[in-house]
C-alpha angles and dihedrals in degrees: 000000000000114000129179126194121196094216139190109193092205092060114090089205092053092047090051091048089052091046092051090050093049091045085062092060093256121131103203129200107255120215114191092204095180087066101033097039129211133266124222094244090050093051095045090050092051094046089050092050091051093042093236137122126235087255093058089053098044110120113212103170112091091000138097092247094118094042088054092053092241095132090065105110089224093065114106127238088238091058092046090050093049091051089050089058090050097045111023095191088075091077116093114243154271106017115185124192130190134159083272093063141267136294144177100240094223104147095029093230090069086081091072090068087072106037 
């Protein structure tokens, strides 16, 4: 089974999700999204697969989301999505995909739903 993890090595939850995937004998494709960045199409596709909105996936903790005004309820999903493309750290992590779907692995055990 092909599994992809959008990973940030500095994040303990992301490391735990990767460890859980590997403990199942799966060697996932690891995307270091903070380095490679996101495209608008890529994020929109992931969010659609997860049935979430950009606002649902906006990471506030440890990011400039508040300074950028993105936590204001009046800010559109389109603006949040554009900000995520400009600043990849704004996307909540880790996201894991497989042929069974896509999940935000928070808590980490949610990854088991698609393995």
